[in-house]
N, C-alpha and C positions, 0 to 999 in steps of 0.2 A: 815452578817457573822453568821454562826451557828455552834454549837458544842454540843456534847452530848454523853451519854453512854446508852447502852441497856444491862441490866443485867438480865439474866435468874434466876428465883428463884426455889429452889428445892421443888416445889409443883406440884402435878398432875394437868394437864390441860394447860400446856404451859403458865404459868404465868410469865410475865417479867416486870421489872421496867425500865422506861425511865427517865433519868435526863438530862436536857439540858439548854442551854443558847443561846439567840439570840440577837445580837446587830445590830441596824439599824441606818444609817445616810443617809438620802435621800433628794433630792430636789423634791418638789411637785409643780405642776401647774394645778389648777382646772379651768382655763379660758375656756377650751373646754366644760366643763360639768356644770359649775355654772350658775345660772340664774341672769341676770341683774347686774353683778358685774364687776368692773374694773379688768384688768389683774394683777395690782400691788397687790391688796388685795387677789387675788387668788393664789399668789405665796408665798411659805414659805419653810423653811428648817425644816425637821422633824428628831428627834433623839429619840431613845428608847432603853431600855435594858429589856429583858424579861427572867425570870427564870421559869422553868416548871418541875413539877414532875408528872409522869403519870404511871398508872398501866394498863396492858392489859392482859386479860384472854381469852383462847380459850378452853372452855369446850367441844366443839364438832367441827368437821371440817366445819359444816354449820353455826356455831355461834361464834361471837367474841364480847366481851364487854370490855369497858375500862372507865377510869375516872381519874381525877387528879385535880391539882391546878396550876394556872399560875399567876405570879405576874409581872406587867409591870410598869416601871417607864419611863415616856415620857416627852418630851419638844419640843416645836417648836417656831421658831421666825416668827410667822405670825400674821395676824389680822383677824382671823375668829373664834370668840368666840363660834359661833354656832356649830362648829366642835371640840371644846375642844382641840385646838392646843396648849394651854398653859400647864404649868407643872402640870400634874395630874397623880396620881397613881391609879392602880386598881388591884384587886385580883379576878380572875375568877375561878369558879368551872366548870370543863369540864366533859362531859359524852358523850359516843358514843356506838353504837351497829351496828353490821353487821349480816345480815341473808341471807344465800344462799338458795334460794327456789328451783331452778332447775339447773341441771348440766349435761344434756345429750346433744342432738343436739341443743336444745334450752336451754340457760343458762341465769340466771339472779341473781342479787344481790341487796338487799335493805340495804342502809346505812343511818343512822340518827345520828346527833350530836347536842348537845346543850351546851350553856354557860350561866353562871349567875354570875354577879358581884354585890356585895352589900357592902355598907360601913360597915355593921355589920360584914362582913367576913374579909375584908382587903382593904384598899385604900380609895379613895375619891368619887367613882362613883357608880351609880346604873344603870345597863342596863342588858338586857338579849336577847337571840335569839337562832336560830337554823336553820338547813337545813335538808332536806330529799332528797335522791337521789336513783333512781331506774335505775340500769345498766342492759342492755339486749344484748344478742348475739344470732344470729340464723345462723347456718351453711347452706348456701343456696345450695351449690353444694355437690354432693355425695362424691367427693374426699376430702372434708373438707378443701379446699383451698380458698373458697370464703365465706366472712362473711358479715352479715348485723348487725351493732352495733347501738343501740340507747340508749340515756340516757335522762331521765326526771328529772329535779332538780329544787327545789324551796327553798327559805330562807326568813326569816323574823327576824327583830330585833327592839327593842324599848328601850326607856330610854335615858340616857345621853351618847350617843355614841361618843367615840373619832374617829378621822378621819380614823385610821387604822382598826377600827372595822366595817366600812361600807363594804358592799359586792362590790367587784371590779371584773368586768367581762372583760376578755381579754386574751391575750397571753403573758406569762412571762416565765422565766426559769423554774419555778415550778408552773404552773397555778393551781388555786383552782377551778375557775369557767371559763370554756374554751369558749371563743368567738374568733375564729381564724382569723377573719378579723380585729381585733382591738388589738393594742399593749397597754399594761398597762403603757408604758412610751415612750415619744417622746423627743428627744434631751436630754436624761439622766434625764428627769423630769417625775415623776409619776403623775397619776391623769388625763390622757388623754382619758381613756376608760370609758364606762358606769359604773356608780356606784350608790348605793342607799341603803336605809334601808330594802328594799324588792326586790326580783327578782324572775323571772321564766325563765328557760333555757331548751332548747332541743338541743341535739347534735345527728346528724345522719351521719353514715359512711357506705360506701360500700367499701370493701377491697378484693383484689385478690392477693394471693401469686403466683408469677411466678416461682421462683426457689430459691434454697438455695445453696450458694457457700461455700464448706467446706474450712476452714482455718487450720484444724488440730490443733486447740488450740493455734495457733500463737498469741502471746501477750494476752493469756488467753481468746481468742475469738474463740469458736468452729466453727461458721459459720456466714455468712451474708445472710439475707433474702432480696430478690428483690421482690417488690410488687407495685401495683398501688392502688390509693385510690381516692374516691370522697366523699366530705362531705358537709353538710348543717348545720349551727347553727342558731338558732332563740332565741331571748331573749327580755324581757321587764324588766325595772327597775322602782322603785317607791321610793319616798323620803318623809317620814312623816314630815320632817322639812320644806319642800317646798323650800329648798335652792338649790338643784341640779335639773337638767333637768330630766323629767320623762315622762312615758306614751308612748314613741316612741317604735315601733317594730323594733328591729335590726335583719337583716338577712345577714349572711355571708356565702359565698359558695366558693368552691375551689376544686382543683384536684392536684394530684402529683404522682411522681414515685420515 
């Protein structure tokens, strides 16, 4: 459950302040991804509350920068001390940047983000990490209705990582690292999809828009787009603690209308 406010500030460059809170209460089951452990030890209940303050600035339409601070208080009733499922607090410094390099028939976007937690800042833990993501789109057809999209993404983290700071690849309501053949939760338990301290991910999509059905703003929806799509996702995960499975190449494919 999440809630927040986005407050525009009267400063040139589209500066705005984001203040939010996120509360989590989840069942986890790592028996599908853990190495050589019993299913009882791999199951636990995770609870956390996180408060976040973030500033974002858009000095140019091609550039966005942001940064802030997040504090998380967590607790879990499990027996995996390697994943810090006990009661630990952490304060993270966050930073992000977006750069749009091309925006004609070929479009792309580079996005990088990083996080740093230190006892000297706030909390009980020391860890750090970040991701880099390059999004690309090429309009294949002259009528601008067929697209080839591909994304290359990688991340790394090190230090005393709590379980929720591991990179989780899969399909969720709001997925961060998309691997469409794997669900992040099975039977209402999280932890069933690939995860680790490091990952590499490629998403490839071919999409064709067939038609647009006008709804004349019925229910505040101006139109519905009908399209077909084919996709391929490929990923690898790694775990510095050697607690989770790693090194396998995951390839997910699919199509839809």
